[in-house]
Structures are given as C-alpha cells and as structure tokens.
C-alpha positions in Angstrom: 0.0 0.0 0.0 1.5 3.4 -0.9 2.0 6.2 1.6 2.2 9.9 1.2 5.3 11.3 3.1 7.4 14.4 3.4 10.6 14.3 1.3 13.2 12.2 3.0 17.0 12.2 2.6 17.0 8.5 3.3 15.3 7.9 0.0 18.1 9.4 -2.1 18.8 6.2 -4.1 15.0 5.5 -4.6 14.4 9.1 -5.7 17.4 8.9 -8.1 15.9 5.8 -9.7 12.5 7.6 -10.2 14.3 10.7 -11.6 16.4 8.5 -14.0 13.2 6.9 -15.2 11.7 10.3 -16.1 14.8 11.1 -18.2 16.4 14.6 -18.6 14.4 17.7 -18.1 12.2 19.4 -15.5 8.9 17.5 -15.9 8.5 16.2 -12.4 6.2 19.0 -11.3 5.4 17.7 -7.8 9.1 17.4 -6.8 9.9 21.1 -6.8 13.3 20.6 -8.5 15.1 23.5 -10.0 17.8 23.4 -12.6 20.3 24.6 -10.0 19.5 21.8 -7.5 22.3 19.2 -7.1 20.3 16.0 -6.5 23.0 13.5 -7.5 25.3 13.8 -4.5 24.2 13.0 -1.0 25.1 16.5 0.3 23.3 18.2 -2.6 20.2 16.0 -2.2 20.1 16.8 1.5 20.3 20.6 0.7 17.5 20.2 -1.8 15.3 18.2 0.7 16.0 20.9 3.4 14.9 23.6 0.9 11.6 21.8 0.3 11.0 21.5 4.0 11.7 25.3 4.5 9.2 26.1 1.7 6.4 24.3 3.7 6.3 27.2 6.2 5.2 30.5 4.7 7.3 33.5 5.6 6.7 37.3 5.2 6.4 38.0 1.5 6.5 34.3 0.5 3.7 31.8 0.3 4.3 28.2 1.3 4.5 25.0 -0.7 4.1 21.6 0.8 5.8 18.7 -1.0 4.9 15.0 -0.6 6.2 11.8 -2.1 4.2 8.7 -2.8 6.4 5.8 -1.6 5.6 2.1 -1.8 8.0 -0.8 -0.8 10.9 1.7 -0.7 10.2 3.1 -4.2 9.5 6.7 -4.8 6.5 6.7 -7.3 5.3 10.2 -7.4 5.8 13.8 -6.2 2.9 16.2 -5.5 3.1 19.8 -4.4 0.5 22.0 -2.7 1.3 25.7 -3.4 -0.3 28.3 -1.3 -0.7 31.8 -2.5 -1.6 33.8 -5.6 1.7 34.7 -7.2 2.4 34.5 -10.9 3.8 31.0 -10.7 0.6 29.6 -9.0 -1.6 31.5 -11.5 0.0 29.6 -14.4 1.2 26.3 -12.8 -1.7 25.8 -10.3 -1.9 25.3 -6.6 -1.3 21.5 -7.0 1.2 19.9 -9.3 2.1 16.3 -9.6 4.0 13.7 -11.6 4.0 9.9 -11.6 7.0 8.0 -12.7 6.3 6.2 -16.0 6.4 2.6 -14.5 3.9 3.5 -11.8 1.2 5.0 -14.1 -2.3 3.6 -14.6 -2.6 2.5 -11.0 -4.7 5.4 -9.7 -1.8 6.9 -7.7 -2.3 10.4 -9.0 -6.0 10.4 -8.1 -5.2 9.0 -4.7 -2.5 11.6 -4.0 -4.7 14.4 -5.5 -7.6 13.5 -3.2 -5.4 13.6 -0.1 -3.8 16.8 -1.2 -7.2 18.4 -1.6 -8.0 17.3 1.9 -4.8 19.0 3.1 -5.8 22.2 1.1 -9.2 22.2 3.0 -7.4 21.7 6.3 -5.2 24.7 5.6 -8.3 26.8 4.9 -7.9 27.2 1.1 -11.3 28.0 -0.5 -10.4 27.1 -4.1 -7.4 25.5 -5.8 -6.2 25.4 -9.4 -4.8 22.3 -11.0 -3.5 22.5 -14.6 -2.2 19.9 -17.1 -0.8 20.1 -20.6 -3.6 19.9 -23.3 -2.1 16.7 -24.7 -2.0 15.0 -21.3 -5.3 13.1 -21.5 -4.4 10.8 -18.5 -3.9 13.8 -16.2 -7.0 15.5 -17.5 -9.0 12.4 -16.8 -7.5 12.1 -13.3 -8.4 15.7 -12.5 -11.9 15.4 -13.8 -12.4 12.1 -11.9 -11.4 13.9 -8.7 -14.0 16.6 -9.3 -12.1 19.4 -11.1 -14.3 21.9 -12.9 -12.8 22.7 -16.4 -12.3 26.4 -16.8 -10.7 26.4 -20.3 -7.4 26.3 -22.0 -4.8 29.0 -21.5 -1.5 29.7 -23.1 1.4 29.5 -20.7 5.2 29.7 -20.9 5.3 25.9 -21.3 2.6 25.8 -23.9 -1.2 25.5 -23.7 -2.6 24.2 -20.4 -6.0 22.9 -19.4 -7.2 24.7 -16.2 -9.4 23.1 -13.6 -10.8 24.4 -10.3 -11.7 22.6 -7.1 -13.9 24.2 -4.4 -12.5 23.2 -1.1 
C-alpha cells in the first residue's frame, strides 16, 4: 500500500531511480526541483530536501509550498506539491502539481494523491485550488476530472497551452 510522506534524505537512491526513469528535463512538477539543484550527491540531495522543508512554512512576502512523495515498498513513485498563495507561478502552474514516474502510471496513484492533497488544502483553509495539465496529457485531465475538477478552459502559458481546472474546497 502506498504512503504519502514528506521528502526524506534516506530515500536518495530511490528518488534517483525515479528521476532517471523520467529522463532529462524538468517534468516532475510535484518534486519542486530547479535546474540549480544538485540532487545527485548526498550533500546536494540533503540541501534540496531541506529547501523543500523550508518552503512548507510561509514567511513574510512568500507563500508556502508543501511537498509530498508517494512511496511504496521503498520506491518513490510520485511527487505532489500544494502551493499556497496567488503569485504569478501559482496562477499559471496551479496550486497543485504532480508527476507519476512512468512505470507507476495507470494504477490510480495520481487520483489517490490528489484527493489527499485536496484534503490538506481544505485543512489549511484554502477556498479554491487550481490544477493544470498540458492539453495533450489526457491521463492527467481524466484524473483531475475524476477527482471533481471543474474545467475552466485552455490558457497559453510559458510551457505551452494548459488545461485549467478548479476545485472548491
């Protein structure tokens, strides 16, 4: 049975396996990885995980972001992020972003993680959250719709056109 956990330095090897399966690029939205993050070395990975933990607590002038990983049998299967606030990034990327490693897809993990993250959004007092996906990502659109997302429309973004969905919390 999968669990949803905070990022953990002890899962470095398992996370690297998931990352390698994705291949090069920044397409693991729920992991909060930046091009400047060194995730390959243990020290760099620990620094990155510490940054993710710091982002969970909002500070003056900055909204928080909570990261969770889906882990099952020691494997990192997914990352999901709950972004709080209304800055430019949230307006185009959404309050919730996630990614499922290719070998773990078609098991309902994204819907499972999205439902739990929506519960967390409600517990934090968010009234409404935005979730987006690429227009050609039919699996993600289906997941969002199955979880109750209301389709707003398609909007051009810096990464291409995105389908936009709203959830009332």
